[in-house]
C-alpha positions in Angstrom: 71.3 -5.3 79.5 70.3 -1.6 79.3 73.2 0.8 79.4 73.2 3.4 82.2 71.9 6.9 81.5 75.1 8.3 83.1 78.3 6.3 83.5 81.3 7.7 85.3 84.5 5.7 85.9 87.8 6.7 87.6 87.1 10.4 87.0 89.8 12.8 88.1 90.0 16.6 87.9 92.9 18.7 89.3 93.1 22.5 89.5 96.6 23.9 89.4 97.5 27.3 90.8 100.9 29.1 90.2 102.5 30.0 93.5 105.8 31.4 92.2 108.4 31.0 89.5 108.2 27.4 88.2 106.1 26.6 91.3 102.5 25.6 91.5 100.1 23.9 93.9 97.6 21.2 93.0 94.0 20.6 94.3 92.3 17.5 93.3 88.6 18.4 93.0 87.7 14.9 91.9 89.8 11.9 92.7 88.9 8.5 91.2 85.1 9.1 91.3 83.0 6.2 89.9 79.2 5.7 89.7 76.4 5.1 87.3 72.8 6.3 87.1 70.1 4.2 85.5 67.2 5.5 83.3 64.5 6.9 85.5 66.7 7.2 88.6 67.6 10.1 90.9 71.0 10.5 92.5 71.5 12.9 95.4 75.0 14.4 95.6 76.2 15.4 99.0 79.3 16.8 100.5 80.7 20.0 102.2 81.8 23.1 100.3 84.9 22.3 98.3 84.2 18.6 98.0 83.9 18.6 94.2 80.1 18.5 93.8 79.9 21.4 91.4 83.0 20.4 89.6 81.4 17.0 88.9 78.3 18.6 87.6 80.3 20.9 85.4 82.2 17.9 83.9 79.0 16.1 83.1 77.5 19.2 81.6 80.6 19.7 79.3 81.7 22.9 81.0 84.9 21.3 82.4 87.1 18.6 80.9 88.4 15.9 83.2 92.1 15.1 83.5 91.4 11.4 83.2 88.6 8.8 83.5 85.6 7.9 81.4 82.2 9.6 81.2 79.3 8.5 79.0 75.9 10.2 78.9 73.3 7.9 77.3 76.2 6.2 75.5 77.8 9.5 74.3 81.4 9.9 75.3 82.8 13.1 76.9 84.5 15.2 75.8 84.6 13.7 72.2 80.8 14.0 71.7 80.1 17.0 73.8 77.9 18.8 71.2 75.5 15.8 71.1 75.6 15.6 74.9 74.5 19.3 75.3 71.3 18.4 73.5 70.2 15.8 75.9 70.9 17.5 79.2 69.1 20.2 81.2 71.2 22.0 83.8 70.2 24.2 86.7 73.1 26.2 88.2 73.2 28.0 91.5 74.7 31.0 89.6 72.5 30.9 86.5 73.0 33.7 84.0 70.3 35.4 82.0 69.7 38.3 79.7 68.3 40.4 82.5 66.8 43.1 80.3 64.7 40.5 78.5 61.5 39.0 79.9 61.1 35.4 81.2 59.3 34.5 77.9 62.1 36.0 75.8 64.8 34.2 77.7 63.1 30.8 77.5 62.2 31.2 73.8 65.8 32.2 73.0 67.0 28.9 74.5 64.4 26.9 72.6 65.2 28.5 69.3 68.9 28.1 69.9 68.4 24.4 70.0 66.0 24.2 67.0 62.7 24.0 68.9 59.5 25.5 67.6 58.7 28.7 69.4 55.0 27.9 69.8 55.7 24.4 71.3 58.4 25.8 73.6 56.1 28.5 74.9 53.4 26.0 75.7 55.9 23.8 77.5 57.4 26.7 79.4 54.0 28.0 80.6 53.0 24.5 81.7 56.3 24.1 83.7 56.0 27.5 85.3 52.4 26.8 86.3 53.5 23.6 88.0 56.2 25.6 89.8 53.5 28.0 91.1 54.4 31.0 88.9 51.6 33.4 87.7 51.2 33.7 84.0 51.2 37.5 84.3 54.9 37.3 85.3 55.8 35.6 82.0 56.4 39.0 80.3 58.3 40.6 83.3 62.0 41.4 82.7 64.3 39.2 84.7 65.9 42.2 86.4 62.6 43.0 88.0 62.1 39.5 89.4 63.1 38.2 92.9 65.8 35.5 93.3 63.2 32.9 93.8 61.3 33.8 90.6 64.5 33.8 88.6 65.2 30.4 89.9 61.9 29.1 88.6 62.9 30.5 85.2 66.2 28.7 85.5 64.4 25.5 86.1 62.0 26.1 83.3 64.9 26.8 80.9 66.5 23.4 81.9 63.2 21.6 81.2 61.8 23.4 78.2 64.0 21.3 75.8 62.4 18.2 77.3 65.9 16.6 78.0 66.3 13.0 79.3 69.1 13.9 81.7 68.8 16.6 84.4 71.8 18.0 86.3 70.6 20.2 89.1 73.0 22.3 91.3 71.0 23.6 94.3 67.7 23.9 92.4 65.8 25.1 95.5 67.9 28.2 96.0 65.6 31.2 96.7 62.5 29.1 96.7 59.9 29.2 99.5 58.5 26.1 101.1 55.5 25.7 98.8 57.8 26.3 95.8 60.1 23.5 97.0 57.1 21.1 97.3 56.0 22.1 93.8 59.5 21.4 92.5 59.7 18.0 94.2 56.3 17.0 92.7 57.5 18.1 89.3 60.7 16.1 89.6 58.8 13.0 90.8 56.7 13.2 87.6 59.7 13.6 85.4 61.5 10.6 86.9 58.3 8.5 86.6 58.3 9.4 82.9 61.9 8.1 82.5 64.1 11.1 83.2 67.4 10.6 85.1 68.4 13.2 87.6 71.6 14.2 89.5 70.8 16.8 92.2 73.1 18.7 94.5 71.0 19.9 97.3 71.3 21.0 100.9 67.5 20.8 101.4 67.2 17.3 102.8 63.5 17.0 101.9 64.7 16.7 98.3 67.7 14.4 99.0 65.6 12.0 101.0 63.5 11.3 97.9 66.5 10.2 95.8 67.0 6.6 94.9 70.7 6.7 95.7 73.1 9.1 97.5 76.7 9.8 96.8 78.7 11.6 99.6 82.0 13.3 98.6 84.8 13.9 101.1 85.7 17.4 102.2 88.1 19.3 99.9 91.7 19.5 101.1 91.4 16.4 103.3 92.5 12.9 102.9 89.2 12.0 101.2 88.9 15.3 99.3 87.0 14.7 96.0 86.5 11.0 96.7 83.3 9.0 97.1 83.2 8.2 100.8 79.6 6.8 100.7 77.3 5.5 98.0 73.9 3.9 98.7 70.2 4.6 99.5 69.5 7.7 101.7 68.4 5.5 104.6 71.8 3.8 104.8 73.7 7.0 105.0 72.5 7.3 108.6 74.3 4.1 109.5 77.5 5.1 107.7 77.7 8.7 108.8 76.6 9.5 112.4 76.4 13.2 112.0 73.8 15.9 112.4 73.2 15.8 108.7 72.7 12.0 108.9 70.2 12.3 111.7 68.2 15.0 109.9 68.3 12.9 106.8 67.0 9.9 108.7 64.0 11.9 109.8 63.3 13.1 106.3 63.6 9.5 104.9 61.1 8.2 107.6 58.7 11.1 106.9 58.9 10.5 103.1 58.3 6.7 103.6 55.3 7.3 105.8 53.8 9.7 103.2 
């Protein structure tokens, strides 16, 4: 039996804040979270602000260390094998950082060279990715500080993909993108999944979530279910489990996607 691409069991992460002398408060961002993602599968990660979505992505991408639980990325254990894990993941963050004085080309090639890629190969891949995202070649040499938020987001996506990683962790990848850009991104992700990539995506754009194979819904932070998985299943089943405006909108997107 093939091992899952991403395996998470009983994951817990607590943030502690000092409130006075020898006093502190605790907030459980993740509380006993378990799931697994197969090769070539897309998981949509839903939940209100403060439900632990970004904390989960940060644990999987080695930026946070969990308090307890087990995480394996293509068989590699976190945090023990985090250096190897960093070489097989591509991460898009809602607050991506760049060298703003450098051009898109220089930012992307820096990332590629940092991970031992050939500059010529990386440049061809980056150009191909940006073309699929609808970005003009002439913008490739433009400094990041002169680009719009949407254009910077395309560079962020290209940076995550230029290393050709088997695992993609996407935190709000459609931020700043216009409708046509979102369609281009969805098409690109579909092709990547068809080629065997595994994807976890946090996204408020329900057109993206509706195309996922599976959806995880995390409970609201600070509540009884804060940081817990309150639903796991196909997007269509979320409507039955969660009779909310989000569920109704998602139902429409699922039906539209299926009809297409």
